[in-house]
N, C-alpha and C positions, 0 to 999 in steps of 0.2 A: 384865654389866648384866642384871638380871632383869626379866621381863615378867609381869604378873598375867594370870590367865585371861581377864579381860574385856578386857585390851590385845590378847592374842593373838587373841581372837575377833574384835575390831574390825580387826585387821591382815590376818587371814586370810579373813574372811568366813564362817567357820563358827560355829555357835552354842556358847556355853558348855556346853550339855548335851552336844553332840557331843564337845568336848575332855574333858569328864569320862568320857564312854564310852569314848574312846580311851585314857584313863588307867586305866580299871577293867580293860579286856582287855590292858593292857600294850603296846598299839600305840605310844602316845606318853605317856610318864609324865614330868612335869617334873623337872628335874635337882635343884631344890631347893624349899625352903619358907621362908616369910617367919618372922619371929619370933612372928607371930601364928598360924603354922601354914597360912597360905594357899599355894596352888600358885605356883611362880615358875619361868618358863621362860627358859632360856638361848638364845643365838644358835644353838648346835647343835641345840637342840630345835625352834627355828623352821625350820632346815634340814631336819630329819627330818619335820616337819609339811608342808613344801613338797612332799617326795617322796611322803608319804602321799596328799596331795590330787591330785597329778599322776597317780598310778596310779589313784585312785578315778575321776578324770575319764575315764581310759581304760577304765573298766568292771571294773577288777580288784576282786575281793572282799577284805574286810579280812584275812581269814587268808591269802590269797595275798600280800597287800601285806606282811604281818608277815614272811613267809619271804623275800621278795625284798630288803626293806631290812635284814633281819638277816643276809644272806649275808656271811660274813666275808671272802670273796675279792673282794667288790666294793666298791671304795673310792668316794669322792665323785666323782671324775672318770669313773670307770666308769658311775656312775648317770647322769651327764650324758649319756654316749654312749648309753646305753640309752634314756633319755628322747628323745634326737635321733632315734634309729632308730624308736621307737614313734610319735613325732610325724610322721615322715616317712610312715609307713604310715597314720596317721589322716588326714593331709592327703590322700593318694591315695585313700582311701576317701571322705572328703568331697567331693572333686573328682569323683568317679565319681557320688556321689548328686547333687550339684548338676547335673552334665551330664543325668542322668535326669529330674531336675525340669524343666530347661529343655526336654527333649523332649516331656515331658508337656504343658508350657505351649503348645509349638508345635502339638502335636496338638489341644489344646483350641481354640487360636486358629483353626486351620484349620476345626474343626468350627463355630465360631461367627462365621465370616466372613460367613454368611448370616444375616439377620433370621428370626425364627420364621415369618413369612409367606412368605418366599423359600424356607426349608427345605421348607415344605409344598408350594410350587409346584414344587419340583425333585423332592423325593422322596415326596411324598404322606404317607401314614401311616407310612412306614418310618422307623425310628430305631435307630442302633447300641445295643447293650445297655449297661445301666449299667456303668460301670467298663472298658469295652472299651479306651478309649484308654491307660489306664494299663497294662493287660496287654499291649497290642500294643507299647507302649514298651519293657517289660521284655523282651520277646522279641525285637524287631527295631530297637529304638530307636538302636543304634549302627551301623546299616547306612546306606550313602548312599542306598539305595533308599527307605528310610523317611523319611529327611529330605527327599528330593524329594518324595514323595508327601504328606507332612504340610504342605507349604507352603500358605498361604492362597490360595484361588481366588476368582475373581469368580463372580457368579451365571451370567453367560454361559457361562463355562467348564464349571461344574457342569451347566448345562442340556445343553450340547453332550455332555459325557461320559455323562449319564444316558441321552440319546437314543441314543447309541452302544451302551450296554449293552442298553438295551430292544430294539434292532433285532438285536443279536447273539443275545440270549436267544430272541427269536422264531424266528430261523432254525435255532438249536440245537434247540429243542423240535421244529420240523418235521423235522429229521434223526432226533432220538431217537425220535420217534412213528412214523417210517416203518419203524423196525426196522433201519436201517443200522447195522452194527457199528462199534465205537468206533475200529478201525483202517481203516475206509472213507476215501476220498479226501475225501468231504464232511465228515466229522468231523474228520479230521486238518486240513483247511483251515481249519475253524472254530477249532480249537485253536491254529493258528499266528496267525490273526487276534487272537485272544485274547492271545497273547504279545506281539504288536505293540502292542495297546492298553495292556496293562501298562506296556510300555517306555515309551510316549508319557507315561504317568502318573507313573512313578517313575524315569524316567531311564535305566534299564537292566534288562533281564529276559532273561538267557540261557537255554538250555535247562536247565540244572542248576537254576537258580532257579525256572524254570517248573514242573519236575517237583515241586519241594519244595512250592510253592504249591498246585499241583493236588492233591497228597496231602491237604491240609487239606479241600479240598472233599468229599473222600470220608470224613473222620474227625471233622470238626468242623462240625456244622450251622450255627454261627454265621458260619463263613467262607463256606460255601455261600449263606447268606442274603445276603450283601453282593452277590453275583454274580447269583444267581437268587432273586427275592423268593419267599416262602413259598407264595403262591397259585399260582405257576407251577412249583412243584417237583413231581417225579415219583419215585417209589420207584427207587432205583438210579442217579439222575441224577448224583449227586456221583461215584459210582465210574465212570460213563460219561465224564464230563469228564476225570477223572484218567488214564483209560486211553487216551482220545484225545490228551491232551498227551503221555503217554509215547510212543505210537505216532508222533506228529509228531516228537518228539525223536529217536526211532530213525530216522525217514525221513531227517531232516536230517543224521545221522551217516553215512548212506550204507550 
């Protein structure tokens, strides 16, 4: 049974122009011609087109597809096995992408749990940088700590957390401005208090995790800004917090 180019286009969902192009480059040439000289595709041609379209869907270039389907050692069953393996990989990739999107949604929902008026009441003029939620999800979204921290919270919870942060920063700056070293008892006690604050917020914060987070205060201004607002920052404060956290972890290790 032969199929016209229009019929094949309708069956496959590709355009007649695309089929003509595949014919011109030798990727899919019809097995026959009608008496009037029109292209006529066989069932085998349709099988080949199915393989071409499958590999195209997976992002393969036409030149690569031609090499794959022309491989003389790969029969139809082997093509199906290869397609199954590629599909499994693609499903895994799409699953990971979907999970990442879900985490971004959760982060956005957590940020939008407050009305604009409530956000101003809690945080004043402070706002996270544009695109921060997506970047944070990319870096930490697969951790249980992120999932715990990203859960929606009530206005009262945010107010309590912000009040605790402000009180902690006030006492930190008093110690920092006094000239006490980062490994002083007062600085280390504040570092331990900070670790416990984080643990209450994200479910768990061991000393290794605390070290990693504290490193960001010294290297990434945006991270420091979440803890200490810009008007309260001092030169070297991020490094001071990092060093106090490390000293506290060393003290706990004995």
